[in-house]
N, C-alpha and C positions, 0 to 999 in steps of 0.2 A: 708432565702434562698438570693444568692450572685445575682447583681446584674450580666449582661449577660455585659461581657463585649466586646467594640468595637474597631477595628482597625482605626490607624486613617487614612484611607482610606474611612473608614465608608460609611460617608458624597457623597464621591464620586459614590458608590456603590448609596446611595438613590437616587438620582440626575439621576442613570441610571436603576430609577425601575426597578432592580434585585429581584426578590424572593429572600427574605432576612427568613434566621430560627435560630433558636439558633444551635448550634454545637460547641461541646466540653468547655462552659461553652465563646462563641460568637459568637454574634451577623453576623451573613456572608452569600455572597451571596451566592447559590445553582448553580442561575442561571440567564443569560441575559433573555431582548426579546427576543435573537435569539433564545433560549433555546440549552439545551444540545449538540444536536445532530451539529450545524449549530459552537457551539462552542469549541466543538470535533475536527471539517471539519476545523475547518484555524488556528485552531493552527498545526493542518495536512501538510496547504500546505501552510500559509501564517508567521502568529505569533502570538501564546497566550501572554498577558497577567492576574497573575491573585497572589492575596492578600494573602501572606503567610504570612501575620505579626502576626497573632495568633498563630502561631509556637514558642517550646518557644527557647529563646534565653541564652546561658549563656556565660560566660566569667568564664575563668581555669586561672588563672597567676599564681605564686612565683615562687619560689625558687623547691618544689614538684610538682612542673603542671604535667609536663610530669611524674614523679613516680606515682602519682597518675591515672590520664587518662591512664596508661599501670595498671593497675590494675581495672578500673571497666569501662572499655572500651575494646570487644574484639579483633579491630585490634593493630595495633602496630603505636600509634605514631611516634617513635621514626626515622618513613620513612618520616615523612614531615618534608621537608625544609619548610622556608619559603615563600606560594606561593603559596603550594598545601593544598588537600585537601583528602579525605577517606570517604569513608563507612566504618560504621561500628555498632554494637550492644551492648544495653546494657543489660549485662547477669546477670540469678542469678543462684545461686548453683545448681539447678535438669538442669543448660544445655535452658533454654530455655531464654524470652525477656521478661524483662520488659519494653524495647520501644528499636526500632532500628533509628539511629542516624546519622548528618551528621558534621562531623569534617575539618573545617577552620582553618590553619593557617598565616591570614594576614600578624602578628608580633613577633618577636622573642623572645618576651616572656613570651605569649597571645596569648592563647584556641578560641575557639570560636566552640560552640557545639548548634546544631536545633537542638531540638528533636520535638515531635506529641503535639498536643496542647494538646487532649487528652491525655496527659500523664504527663504534663507540672510536676504537682505537683511534682507526687507521684516521680519521677525522684527528683527533686528539694530534694524530703524528706531523701531519697535515698541518691544520694552526699552529702549532710549534716551530715548524719549520718555517713557517711564511710570518711569523712575526716576530721574525730576528730583524727585521727593517723598522721593526716602529718600534723604536724607544721607549715609550710613557704607556706601556700594555698592559695590562694583567689580566691573564691566564687561568681560571683555573676551575678544578674536574669536582663541581660539590655532587654529584649521582649517586657517594654513599650517603649522605651528609644530609641529602634532604630528600622523600621521597613522593612520589607521587600517586595520585588517584582521580581514572579519571570514568566522571558521570556520567549518562549519555540517555535522553530517553525524554520523554513528555511529563512525566513525575519528576523530574532528575527535579526544580526550578525550586518547587513546592517543598520536597524533601530539604533540602540544602535552607531555602530560607529556616526551617524551625531548627535548625541545630544554632546557625550563624551568630554569634554577636558584628553588628555593622549591616551592611549597603552591598548585594548585591552586583557585582556589574551591571551599567546600562545594554537596557535587550536590541543589543548588537552586534551580533558578530567582533570578533577580535577587543573585546572592550578588559577590561581588569579591574579587581579591584583587594583590596585588605580590609581583610576583616580577621576574628579570634574564633576558634571554637574553645570550651572549657578552657579557656585561657591558651591554650596553642595558638600562636600565630599561622595560619594558612592564607597564601596568596591563591587566586579566585582569578582563570582566564575562560572567557567563553570561545572553547577553542574546543574541540575533537576532532574524531578519526572514520563518522559512524555514519554521518551523512543530515544526523538527526539539527534539524533547528533546533533545540536545548537542546546544549552540548554546555556541560564545566568541565575541565580538568584544575585540577588542586596539589599546592605542591604543599608541604609542612614539615616540616623538621622530623626525621625518620623514629627519632623516640616515642612522638603524639601520633606516629600512622596506624599503631593497630587501634589508637580510642576513636580516629578518625574510620576507618572502616565499618567499625562495631555502629559506632550511630547513623552510619548509613546506612546499615541494615538494617537495623531496631525501624529506621524511618522507610522501609519497605524497596529499600532498594537491592539488584539481585547481583547476588557474583555476578562474574562471564568470563571466558577463560580468554584463550589467543586463541581458538577455534572459529566461538562468534566473530571477538576482535577483526579478524580475516573475512569472514562470509559478509558480515557489514560493513566494511569499507569496499568493497568488490561488491556487492549491492550500489553499493554512492559509485561506482566509478570513480572509483578516489586512489592513485597507482603506492606499490609496494616497491621498497630498493629490493634489488635483484629478480624482477616479476620486469613491471612496468620502466623502469628505471634501471640501468647500466649496460650490462648487454645481450646483445639478440641470441638467440642461437647458432648465430655464425660466429661468435666471437667479436661483434662490430659493437661500438660505441651506439645507443641507445636517441640515440638527438632527445635535447630537451623538449622540445617541442613539440615532441612528438605527444605530448601528455595534454592535454586541457589546460592545467592548473597552470602550465607557463606564461601563459599569455597575462596572470594575476600574480607570479611568484617571480619577475624577470623587466628585471627596469632598466632603462636605457638615458635615464637623467643624466643630465652633464653632470648634479649631483655626486656620483659615484664613480666618475674616472673612468681612469681604463682598469676597467673590474676581468679577476680573470676569463679567458673565456670569449669576453663580448663580441672581438670580429665574428668568431666562428658564428654562437647568438644570433648576434644579429641577422647573417647573413637566413638563419634557421628562421625566426621570424618574419622577414622579409616575403620569403617561400610559404611559411605557413602565411598569410598574412591572402597571398595571389592561392591560395589552396582554397581559402575560405571563401575567394572571389567566384571558384567553380576555374580558378585558369592553371592548367595542369601542365601548360610547356618544358616548363623546367623545373622538377622538383628532386634536383642534386642534394641539394641541404635538408634535404626531410623528404628520400623517397615513403618512407611508412610514418604513421601513425596512430598510438595503442588508441583501439574505438570500442562500443559498447556493440556487444553479439547476443542475442536469443538466440538457445536453437530452439525449432519451431515444432517438433516430436522431440524423441526419447531416446537418450545418451548426455552421455555430460561430461563435457570438452576440458579436458585435461590442459595443466599447464604444459607445451612444448605440442601438443596437437597441432596436424598442419591444420592446414582452411586453403582452400582451394574456390576458386570461379569458374565454371566449367573444369576443365583439366589445366588450366594456372595453376600454378601457385601462388598465393597474395600474400601469405602471413602469415604468424602462428599464434595457437592461444597463447597469453602471459596467464593468464589467472582464472581459474574459471571452477563451476563450484554448480550444486542448488539449491536455492535461498529457501530460507520458507517465509509468507506472509501471511498478516492476516484479514479474512474476506471483508468484503464492504454491503455495507444494506445502501441502497439509495444513489443518491447522483450529488454533485458537485459538493457545496458548503452542507447541503442537508444528509452528508452520508455520512452513516457512521461506520466505525470495525465492531464485527459480529466476534465472535469466540471461535468459524468455523476457522479453521489451514486450511493454503494449497503451497505447493511446491511448485517454481519454476529452475527451470538451468541457465544459468549467462553465465556470460564470461569480461574479459576485458581480453581484446585483442589485437594484433602488431600488423598493422596492413596493411597493402598499399594507400598511397596520399590521396588517388582520382576516387577510390570508394566512395560510396555516395549513402545516407543515412536508405534506407530500402533494400538498399543490393542483398538479391539473395544469393546464400556462399552453401557453402559445404564443409562439414567439420567432417577430419580422419579420425574416427574412434574407435583403436580396436582395427583396425585395420576396412570399416564403416565406414563410406558418408551417413554423413545427418545434413540437415538442410536447417542454416538458418539465416539469421533476416541479422544485417546492420540496424541500429536503434540508434537512435540521439540519448536514451540515458533509460535508465532500469529503472529509479528512482527519484522526486521530488522531495523538497523541500520548504518552497512557499508558500507553505500551508499552515505554518504553526497552529498548536505543540507536535503533529505529526508527521510524520513523512509519507508516503502514499506512495507505494507500486504501483507503476504501468504497465499494462500490459500492452505487448507489440500490436501484437494483432488490431486495434482499437484506435494505435495512431495510424492505421495506415487500409481502417475500411475505406471502400468505396462510399463516394458524397452519393447521397438519398437520393432519388431520382425525384422530381415532378411530378403531383400525382395526375390522374387522369383527366382533361377536360370535362369527362361525364361529372367529377366529382369536381370542379372548381364552383359549384351554384351550390352545394350546399355550405362548401368552407364559405360560397362571402355570405352567406346569412346566418351560419355560427359567429361570423367576426363580428356582425351587427348586432347579434343577441351580446356573444360576450363584451362588447364595449356597454355596451344600456347597461347590464350586471355590475359594468366594474364601476360604470358611472355610478350607478343607484348606492352601489357599498360602498365607494372614495368619501362623495360627499355627502350620504343620508342617515348611511349607518357606522360608519370607524370612526373615530375619534382618532386625529391625527397628531403628533404631535412628534414628528418630523421637521427637524430645526431652517433644515434647508428649502422646505416648502412649503406655497400659499396658493391658495388658490384665488382666483380675479374674479371679481365678479365681474354679474351677466352681462351688464354693459359693455365692461372690458369684452368680454368671451366674443362678445358680436364684435364686435367691430374690427375685431381682431381675424373673421374669415368675409369682412366683406375686400369690394373688386382690388383695394391692391396690394390681396395675399397672392394674386400672380401675376404681379406687375415687376420691372426694372424702374431704377432711378441712380444710376451710376452718379455722380456727381464729385464733383471736386474745386475749390477753392482755387481762382485763379489772378497775378497781381494785376495782368495789363488789365484785371478790370477791376482793381482796386480789392481785390479778396474777393470778389462776389460767386457765390457755385456757378458753374457752367452742367449742367446736367447734358448727357450721349444718350438719354431718352427722350421721344416727345411724352405727352401723355402728362406730367408730373408736377404739372399747376400745384395740384391740392395736395402729393404727397410732399412737395417740396413746404409749404407752409406747414406743414403737421410737423415735419422737423424743425424748422423753423423753432415752431411753438413748445416743441419738447424739450429745444434746449432750456429756454427760455426759464418755463416752466424746474427741471433738473438743476439749471442754475441758482433760481431763485433757491431751488429745496435744499440746495451742498452751501450755498454760500458762498459761492465762487466764479469768477469770468469768464468761464469758459469751458464748455461741454460738450464732449465726443456719445453720441450715440448711434450710432451704427453698429458698432460689435454686436453680436449674436448671443455671446455669451459672457461672465464671469474671464474663463479659461480665456476667450481670445482677446477680452479686455484686458488683460495680464503680457499677454504677448502681446501685445501691439506696442505696451510700455515699455519695455523690455528691447525690442525689433526698435523703438524709438530709442532709447536710451545711447547702446552701438549706432544709430545715426548722430544723434549728438554729442557723440566722444571723440565719435572718427568729423566733425564737421568742418574741421581745415585741412586733413588729407586725404578727399578720394581716389589720387592715385592706385595709395601701398593696399597694401590687406590688410579689410578692416578689422580692427584688434576690439575680443571681447571686451565686458566689464572686468575690471581688477579683482576687486572684492568687493563682496554683496553681504549684508545682514538681514536675517528674517530668524524668524519659530522654524524650530527643526520641526518633521512632519508628527514624533512620536510627541512630541510637548502643543499640538494640538496646531501645527503649522499649516494655509494651506497648500495642496499636492501641488496647487499651479505654481508658486513659489519655490518651488523642490527642487532643486535638480534633475530630478529623471519626470519635470512636470514642465509647466510651459517656460520655465530659466534653462532648461536644457543648451537650449542652442549658442545660448546670450552670453555665457559667462564663462570665465577664463581660466585655467587649470593651475591652480597652486603649483607654483615649478620644485617648493621643498614635499610636497604630498603625496601630487600628482594625479589630486581630486579636486570635482570642481571646487575655486576659489569662494567658498558661502560659511560664514560663520555667524551659530547659531547664538539667540538672546539667552544669555543667562537662568535663571529661575529660582526664585526662593526655596530653598532645602525641605521646610516645611509646607511648603504650598509649590507643585511644581506649573500648577496653570498661569502662575502669577511671573511677568518678569521681573529678575532681580536689578530694577534702575540702578541703584551705586554701582554695582557689578558691570553692567551693561557702557557706562558712560567710562570708564577704565579701557573694556574693550575696543570704544569704540575710538579714544586715545592710539592706539597700540594699531587696529586695525587697518583704521581709515577708510571705513569703504567706497565707495562711490554712488552707491545704492543700499540703502538700508526701509530693508521689505516688513511695514506691520500687517498686523490681522492673521487672522485664526479663525478655523473650522469651531475648531472646541474651546467655545469662545466665553468666560464667567466674567470677566475683570476687560473695564476699559485699556485702550490702551495708551500708554506716555506719549502723547503725542509729543505736549507742550513742552517737556521731558528728554525724549531728545530732542529740539530741533534746541535747545536753549543749549543741548553741551552740543551740539554741529557747530553752531553758530558761533560758540565762546571758540571752539578749537580751530575755528577760522578749516574745517574741510570743504572740500568741494564735493558735494554730497545733495544728491536727493533723498528726501522722506516720504516714500510713498504708504500708502495706510490701501491694503485692500483691504474692505468694509464688506466685502460678499455677504454672511451674515447680518452683520448690521446697518449693512445701509436705510432700511427703514424706520430707523432710530435715533438719522443725525436732527441732531437738533440743544437745546438745552436741557431736554432732560437727562442727554446720553450725553453725546460727547458733540462737536462741532469742533470736525478738523481741518477747518484752513483757516480757521480764526485761532487753532490751536498750533498753527506750521507749518501744518501739511501741504509738500508741493502739488502731489499726487496724491489724486482717492482712484481707486476704479473701485466696482461694484458689480455681483450680479442684481438686479432687478423682479424677484422672486420669490425672496425670501420672507425675508421683514417687511420688504418692500411689497405691491403689492400685486407684482407680475406687470409684463408679459415674462413670458422668458425670453432675460437678454442680456446686456452686459454695458455697463458705461465706464467713463471715463472721467473724471474732472478736471478741472488746472486752473489755478488763482493765475495767470498771466495776464500781464497786461502787455502790450507792445513794445516798450521798453524797456521791460526786464533783460535783466542778460539773459535768463532763462528760458526765454520765447522762443527762441528758434527749437529746444524741445517738443513746447509745443508744438509746431510746425512738426516735427516731426512725427509726433502720436497723430497726425492729422492724416499724413501721410502712409504712415505703419498702417491705420485703418481701411482708407483706399488709397491705394489700392493696392497695400500690403497686407490685408487682413481679409476683403469682403470685396464682394463684386458686390453680387445682388443681396440688400441687407435682411430678404422679409419681412418686409414691407408691409403686414398684415401685422404680425405683430409690433410693428414700429406704430399704426395707430391705434392699434388695443394700449400700448405704453401708454399715448397721450391721456388717454381717459384716466390710468393706474395716475398719473402725476396730478389730477387733476383731483381727483377721490384725495392724493397724502396732502395737496396741500390743502386743500380744505378742511379735513380730518384730522392729521396729524397729530396736534397736541393732543386731543383727548384717548386717541389711539395710541402714541408712545407713552405715554401714564401711565395707562390702562397693561399694558404691554409688560411692561414692568414693576409693576406692582403681581400683577398674576403670575409672571414668573418666581418673585419670590415666596406671596403664598404658598405656588406647588410643590417651590423646593422645601420649604419650610413642611410642607404637609408629609410628601414625601417621607423626611427623615423624623417628624412625630408620627408614623407608622409602622416607622423601625428599621425602613431600607439606612444604607447603607448612601449620604448624597460628600461625593466632593465641594470640597471646595471650602470656605470660612466661614463659618455660623456667627460669625458675628454683622458679616454683610447677608446674615440670609439666605449664603452660596453662595448666590452669583448677583450680577451690577447688567447681566443683557436679557436676553428671553430664553437665554436656554439654562438647565438643572441638568445635572451630571449623579447615574444612580452607577454604582461601583455593585455589581454580581457574580463577582467571583470569576479566577483568571480560566478563562476561556470560554465562558460562561453565556458569554452574551446574546452571539449567532444565535445560540438553539434560545435561553429565554427570552429575544425580540420575535423568533417564530411564534412562540408560542404565546405571546398579546396577538402573534398576529390574527391567529387561531384564532383569536378574542375579539378580535377588527379592533383592538388596540394599536398603531401602528405606529414602531422608533423607532432610532436607528442603530444598533449593536456599533459599539466605538471602543481600539486598546484607547488605554491610558496609558502616560508615558514609563508606566513599567514591562507593559507585554510588549512582544516582539513580533506583532503585527493584527495585520485584523479579525482576520481566523483566528485571531486567539482571544481575542475583547474580554475584558475583565466588565466593559459596563455599556451602557443606557446611555445617548444622547436625546434627550428629549427640549423640546421647541413647545411654547404656549401660541406665537404670534397666528397661528389658525387660528384654533378655537376659540381665540379670544374674539377675531372678528367674528366668530360664527356667536358672537355673544356673552362667551362665559367667564362667570366671575371667577372673583378666588375663592369663595366657598364652594361653586360647580369644580370647582380644578384640585378642593378639599376630595371630594367625594373620587374623582381621577386617581385620583393616588391614593387613595384605597381600594382601587378596583385591581392596579396596578399592583399593587400588594396584594391579593387575593390571588393574581394569577405564583406572582413567581416567587412569592413564599409559603400556598398553601395549592397553590398548581389548582384552580380553582376555577373552572368551565362561564367564563361571564360572558357568554357572545351574548347573551337575551336581551342582561342587565344593562347591556350595552346598547347595545339596538334602542330601547324600549329609551335609554338615555336620553342620546342619542338625540330622538323624537323632536328634544325640549329644544337644540339649538341650530333650526334648521334656517333662516335666519339671513343672510348676512350683513352684517352693519358695517358703517366707515364707507358707505357706498353713496351714488346718488338713486335715487326711483320715487316715484310718485305720479302726480299726475301730468304733472311738468314734461316728463318727458313718456308716459305711455304711448303714447299718438306714434311717438319716433320711433319707438322702440318697435313694434309694431310693423312696421313698414319696414325698418332691414329685416328680419323676419321672413316679408315675403317675399324681397328682393332673394331669397337666398336659391 
């Protein structure tokens, strides 16, 4: 009998009086003195650290390394750039699992594969046998050379940042980086198997493992054993080999596509070739896709799937327990337990964890594939049937830094009934009263610093609710009538004139030849352009399937990029997939290492040469600097790339001009924008293009027109269109004074925030901003709370994730803009007072609501708009017509 193995941290566990036991040939801690429940809770609320050095670690290198990995693993290893990792499976020819694993690429010439401890020897032998066909391949078992510590939980990033020399991986799952800790090399992956959104796994030479463990403990990490590691992964719905992978209670292979993660872990990329089990897995995939569409006609390849279940009453489901629907056996429990969770107070973003805990019985089960979420079942627990329900998940992780336990009863709560008619009259009065109060508060008592908002003038608002608000005016240009617009409704003469005048004003403002003003939002404007791009690039072939854009460059959302210009936003349906990475073919602009709010132009030039994009999208929502339009244009021209340069000016549209940027003079092909941020309102979107009919790219503009109508809009909200014409008159008349004031106010505001002692992002040499925005960093994940505190004091700001955060719920920053308050007359000194009020709330938690209300009374009259005796009579008549 072989000797039980010990990890480099074994003595640490013994010193902590852990409950030790043999696991997969290793002497491992099952739990420490506090117990499994406390370790589970500590991970969810603070940070847990796990010794996972018993897991196998194989180094795969050599010229044939990639080809070998493509054959023996299910995922597409070619998708891994240096600095990335991926979850994968080790398949057999039957479409089952030899093991599941994680593949890391820290180095350009080698990969690190982490496998389960119980399967290390089996996996190694499988690889050795398969490797015989690969001449230039090196396989090394580094399990005893490298220790592995998993650090998981909401405090884990703060703990790591306090001990490393170097930079943590970017705040996205599967990112990697190399750092040192007290001179020892440590490799970090944003990976883990607990469901935590903040998750790190650390690879360190075995001799330095004890030092790293002690440092993590000193910084507040709680040691966690294998017991809580299992309850955490079960709560997260993650499979474990021998339970959800391997063989079922009947001794049959569990198909890989029985686990939900297979959709992320199995690739059929042509780059993989004919890998092990491919044909069988393809059949499973096709069956899985049909089942997801609730087509249950042929489930031969996937008769059962792993599903989450929750027990509706007392009892604990254990692995092997049978599950019934009525008297029909529908499957088995694969993993089951009781898990603790922290209770919460409040709802939504305002919810907080309290110190009270509760428990719930949950499980994973191998169930008939035609069962749906919400189906009621029974689990046989020691001869007694206990009610259970199929649920989609037990836990959600998309609101970092915390996971959120999901109560299955709330998921299937009945829809609230509409109140009785007797209560409706009261509801109507309440609505009117609340609307009045809200308007008074926002317009007269608040300091509004949200940079994406702007109050329209009284005339603009009034015109927006005049008669066109309830009308239709669809129209399109027809070449049969020399490109004149043909309207499909009568009574449209006035609105037709309004559109022509509006386009004239916008062309003058933007300095371009063409404007499309029918879009009703900036997002819709972007969608129309992306759709037009696809139309344009397919203009020579209308019979075959229309291809998407092959390559696009943009600002990543975590570095301030517009949501609408992301694959998750309006870009989603118009960008191709990169055949190598199997992700949307979007390349993000590089940023300066010491200022992640600013593009690294020289690095960008090189990237454009390498990637040859068809569309480059400039513009941000978190914008402190001008975009390098001229530099990008000169690069496109020098490289002779067939590429469209687009500038999404949603946030800075009202600043177009010599004081900020003149996008078309600098070389942009297309400009999109929202008309209600720095521009004077109403809420709409526009597209500008500097194309003449003789230009080679003029067909793109024709496509933009088509994709606006009928591609994006039918009724294009004629009321706000009329209001926008008034806003355009105001902007063109007052823009010079307004724009200079906004830009000087923003710099003064940012300096004042800094002088108060707040941490302001950006370059101090530029007074922290070149736009209307200022960004204040208030501490990791504190942005939502502090933004709420400011709102309670009638200072309305926007919490925002910086480039270091995992998501908006983990925001560390406040994004603020001065455009609306500038329009209400605030000067540089006034914004200095606002900065002090913000400081008092953020730093000292002072209640300044009354001070804010008094202060705001000084700024009630809107500037940069038309008013006076010349208009009073007409305005009064408009009021009469309501």
